[in-house]
C-alpha positions as CSV (number, residue, x, y, z in Angstrom):
1,M,-0.5,16.7,-10.1
2,P,-0.2,20.0,-7.8
3,E,2.3,19.5,-5.0
4,N,0.3,20.3,-1.5
5,R,-2.9,19.2,-2.6
6,A,-5.1,19.4,0.6
7,M,-6.8,15.8,0.7
8,L,-8.7,16.4,3.9
9,E,-9.7,19.8,5.5
10,I,-11.5,19.8,8.9
11,Q,-12.5,23.7,9.6
12,D,-13.3,24.7,13.0
13,A,-15.5,21.4,13.7
14,R,-17.2,21.5,16.8
15,K,-19.4,18.4,18.2
16,V,-21.4,18.1,21.5
17,F,-23.3,14.9,22.8
18,N,-26.2,15.7,24.9
19,A,-26.3,19.0,24.8
20,G,-28.2,21.2,27.4
21,T,-28.1,18.0,29.9
22,V,-26.2,17.0,32.8
23,N,-24.2,14.7,30.4
24,E,-23.1,17.1,27.9
25,K,-19.8,16.1,26.5
26,V,-17.7,18.7,24.0
27,A,-16.1,16.1,21.8
28,L,-14.9,18.3,18.9
29,D,-14.0,21.9,20.2
30,G,-12.8,24.2,17.3
31,L,-10.9,21.3,15.8
32,C,-9.1,22.7,12.8
33,L,-6.6,19.9,10.6
34,T,-5.6,19.8,6.8
35,L,-3.6,16.8,5.6
36,N,-1.8,17.2,2.1
37,E,-1.8,14.1,-0.3
38,G,0.1,11.6,1.1
39,D,0.5,12.3,4.6
40,F,0.5,9.6,7.2
41,V,-0.8,11.3,10.6
42,T,-0.7,9.2,13.3
43,V,-3.4,10.3,16.5
44,I,-2.8,9.6,20.2
45,G,-4.4,11.1,23.0
46,G,-6.1,10.3,26.2
47,N,-9.8,8.9,26.6
48,G,-12.4,11.6,25.9
49,A,-9.8,13.3,23.6
50,G,-11.8,13.0,20.7
51,K,-9.8,10.9,18.2
52,S,-12.7,8.5,17.5
53,T,-15.3,11.5,17.1
54,M,-13.0,13.0,14.8
55,L,-12.7,9.9,12.8
56,N,-16.6,9.4,12.8
57,A,-17.1,12.9,11.9
58,V,-15.0,12.7,8.6
59,S,-16.9,9.6,7.6
60,G,-20.1,11.0,8.3
61,V,-21.1,8.7,11.1
62,W,-22.5,11.7,12.8
63,A,-22.9,15.3,11.7
64,V,-20.6,18.1,13.3
65,D,-22.5,20.8,14.8
66,A,-20.7,23.5,13.5
67,G,-17.5,23.9,11.0
68,R,-16.7,22.3,7.6
69,I,-15.3,19.0,6.8
70,M,-13.7,18.7,2.9
71,I,-12.5,16.0,1.0
72,D,-10.1,16.7,-1.8
73,G,-12.1,20.1,-2.2
74,R,-15.5,18.7,-1.8
75,D,-17.3,19.7,1.0
76,V,-18.8,16.9,2.3
77,T,-19.8,18.5,5.6
78,R,-23.8,17.8,4.8
79,L,-23.3,14.4,3.1
80,P,-24.4,11.3,4.7
81,E,-22.5,8.3,5.7
82,Y,-23.1,6.4,2.6
83,Q,-22.3,8.8,0.2
84,R,-19.0,9.7,1.6
85,A,-18.3,5.8,1.8
86,A,-16.9,6.4,-2.1
87,F,-14.0,8.4,-1.1
88,L,-13.1,6.7,2.2
89,G,-11.6,3.4,3.2
90,R,-11.8,2.6,6.9
91,V,-10.3,-0.2,9.6
92,F,-11.8,-0.5,12.6
93,Q,-10.4,-1.9,16.1
94,D,-12.8,-4.7,15.8
95,P,-11.7,-7.6,13.3
96,M,-15.1,-8.7,12.8
97,L,-16.5,-5.4,11.4
98,G,-14.9,-5.2,8.3
99,T,-15.7,-8.7,6.8
100,A,-18.3,-10.6,5.9
101,A,-17.8,-14.1,8.2
102,T,-20.0,-16.2,6.0
103,M,-18.5,-15.3,2.9
104,G,-15.2,-16.6,1.3
105,I,-12.1,-14.2,1.1
106,E,-12.7,-13.8,-2.6
107,E,-16.3,-13.0,-2.2
108,N,-15.2,-10.5,0.4
109,M,-13.0,-8.6,-2.1
110,A,-15.5,-8.8,-4.9
111,L,-17.9,-6.6,-2.8
112,A,-15.2,-4.3,-2.1
113,Y,-13.7,-4.2,-5.8
114,R,-17.6,-3.6,-6.9
115,R,-18.3,-0.8,-4.1
116,G,-20.2,2.0,-5.8
117,A,-20.7,0.1,-9.0
118,R,-24.4,-1.2,-10.5
119,R,-25.2,-4.1,-9.4
120,G,-27.0,-6.7,-12.1
121,L,-28.7,-10.2,-11.7
122,A,-25.2,-11.5,-12.7
123,W,-22.5,-11.9,-9.6
124,S,-19.9,-14.1,-10.7
125,I,-15.8,-13.4,-9.9
126,T,-14.0,-13.2,-13.4
127,K,-10.5,-14.4,-14.1
128,E,-9.0,-11.2,-13.9
129,E,-10.5,-10.2,-11.1
130,R,-9.5,-13.5,-9.5
131,E,-5.9,-13.1,-10.8
132,L,-6.1,-9.3,-9.3
133,Y,-7.1,-10.8,-5.5
134,R,-4.4,-13.6,-6.0
135,Q,-1.7,-10.9,-6.7
136,K,-2.8,-8.7,-3.5
137,L,-3.4,-11.3,-0.8
138,Q,0.2,-12.6,-2.0
139,S,1.8,-9.3,-1.1
140,L,0.5,-10.1,2.8
141,G,2.8,-12.8,2.9
142,L,0.4,-15.0,4.9
143,G,-0.5,-17.7,2.2
144,L,-3.9,-16.4,1.9
145,E,-3.6,-16.5,-1.5
146,D,-4.0,-20.2,-1.3
147,R,-7.2,-20.0,0.5
148,M,-9.2,-17.9,-1.7
149,T,-12.5,-19.8,-1.3
150,T,-12.0,-20.1,2.5
151,K,-15.1,-18.0,4.9
152,V,-13.3,-15.5,6.3
153,G,-15.0,-16.4,9.8
154,L,-12.5,-19.1,10.1
155,L,-9.5,-16.7,9.9
156,S,-7.6,-15.6,12.9
157,G,-8.1,-11.6,13.9
158,G,-5.0,-10.5,12.5
159,Q,-5.8,-12.7,8.9
160,R,-9.1,-10.8,9.0
161,Q,-7.8,-7.2,9.8
162,A,-5.2,-7.8,6.8
163,I,-8.3,-8.7,4.5
164,T,-10.0,-5.7,5.8
165,L,-6.9,-3.4,4.9
166,L,-6.6,-4.9,1.2
167,M,-10.5,-4.3,1.0
168,A,-10.5,-0.6,2.1
169,T,-7.8,-0.1,-0.3
170,L,-8.4,-2.1,-3.7
171,K,-10.0,0.8,-5.0
172,K,-7.7,3.6,-4.2
173,P,-9.6,5.9,-1.3
174,K,-9.0,9.6,-1.0
175,L,-8.4,9.0,2.4
176,L,-7.6,6.0,4.4
177,L,-8.9,6.0,7.9
178,L,-7.1,3.4,10.9
179,D,-9.2,3.4,13.9
180,E,-6.9,1.6,16.2
181,H,-7.1,-1.2,14.0
182,T,-4.3,-3.0,15.7
183,A,-5.5,-2.7,19.4
184,A,-7.4,-6.0,19.5
185,L,-4.7,-8.0,18.7
186,D,-1.7,-9.7,20.1
187,P,1.5,-7.7,20.1
188,K,3.2,-9.9,17.4
189,T,0.2,-9.8,14.9
190,A,-0.1,-6.0,15.3
191,A,3.4,-5.7,14.6
192,K,2.6,-7.6,11.3
193,V,-0.6,-5.7,10.7
194,L,1.2,-2.4,11.1
195,E,4.1,-3.0,8.8
196,I,1.4,-4.3,6.1
197,S,-0.5,-1.1,7.0
198,D,2.5,0.9,6.1
199,Q,3.9,-1.0,3.3
200,I,0.0,-0.6,1.2
201,V,0.2,3.3,2.5
202,R,3.3,4.0,1.0
203,E,2.7,1.7,-2.3
204,Q,-0.3,3.9,-3.2
205,N,0.9,7.4,-1.7
206,L,-2.6,7.2,0.7
207,T,-3.6,10.1,2.7
208,T,-3.8,8.2,6.2
209,L,-5.1,9.1,9.7
210,M,-4.3,6.2,12.1
211,I,-5.4,6.4,15.6
212,T,-3.4,4.6,17.8
213,H,-2.9,4.2,21.6
214,N,0.7,3.2,21.4
215,M,3.3,6.1,21.3
216,K,5.9,4.0,19.7
217,D,3.9,3.1,17.1
218,A,2.7,6.7,16.8
219,I,6.0,8.0,16.2
220,K,7.5,5.1,14.3
221,F,5.1,5.2,11.5
222,G,3.8,8.2,9.6
223,N,5.4,11.4,8.8
224,R,3.1,13.5,11.1
225,L,1.8,13.0,14.7
226,I,-0.7,14.8,16.4
227,M,-2.2,14.4,20.2
228,M,-5.6,15.4,20.9
229,H,-7.0,16.6,23.9
230,D,-10.4,18.1,25.4
231,G,-11.3,18.2,21.5
232,H,-8.5,19.7,19.7
233,I,-4.8,19.2,18.9
234,I,-2.6,20.2,21.2
235,Y,0.6,18.8,19.4
236,D,1.1,18.3,15.8
237,V,5.0,17.4,14.7
238,Q,6.5,16.0,11.6
239,G,9.5,15.3,9.5
240,E,13.0,14.8,11.1
241,E,11.7,16.3,14.6
242,K,8.9,13.4,14.8
243,K,11.7,10.8,13.8
244,N,13.8,11.9,16.8
245,L,10.8,11.9,19.4
246,H,11.2,9.7,22.5
247,V,7.8,8.4,24.3
248,S,8.9,10.8,27.7
249,D,8.6,13.6,25.2
250,L,5.3,12.7,24.0
251,L,4.3,12.3,28.2
252,A,6.0,15.5,28.7
253,K,4.3,17.7,26.0
254,F,0.5,16.2,27.5
255,E,1.4,16.9,30.9
256,Q,2.4,20.5,30.0
257,A,-0.6,21.1,27.6
258,S,-3.1,19.7,29.9
259,S,-2.0,20.8,33.0
260,G,-1.8,17.5,34.4
261,G,-0.7,13.8,34.0
262,F,-1.4,11.3,31.3
263,A,-4.9,9.9,32.2
264,N,-4.8,6.7,30.1
265,D,-3.3,3.8,31.6
266,R,-3.7,1.8,28.4
267,M,-1.5,4.4,26.5
268,L,1.1,4.6,29.0
269,L,1.2,0.7,29.3
270,S,1.9,0.2,25.5
């Protein structure tokens, strides 16, 4: 496999909401970003910086007005969301969004495992599948491998996010999108889910984009950090330089680039 293979390329992407009205908002303004295979990139920025708009543009929730989006060399700019789903794994902020509450753990995992496969009338979980799910659940260290028939709706938010992570990566995606996936969890649970995320990303060498409001987490995890402001990237750092960063450095960078203080209180408090 060639080195430095680009897994995601966002080329001069532009997205404007409510164009031509008093509520016009330029959400992406000539955004350019390339992720090579195995890159784990954390994304920070104030409210309205364009972080979630970028993830939604990549996943096809809405089309960009201009520019191109490539996933593993394939132009997906005009592909609808359901067709891009085959390449992507995504975990949302809300633990309720990634799973079917009325179905058991193993049934949820089976849905994820068979994503994109032809579905016949027969729908049963084989012994081999069940063993695979058990092993995956065991790796979480949450004891869920002994509760495989438990309805997901009875689990805690952290347990549901951990299962959603497994489901999103059960069939290795070209790209994993983590959209503030620990923001709704208490600090202890959030730390555990982040550890699990990091473990899965490392083990599978997943190309990952993780939006976070927590600057310490943005510095700690991944090999690269980008800061967004007004729909484009104002800071991009990786390797040793990233490891040596402090929160004060990020605040100074933002102030310098945006000609003002950080407006996002939630980020400052993290």
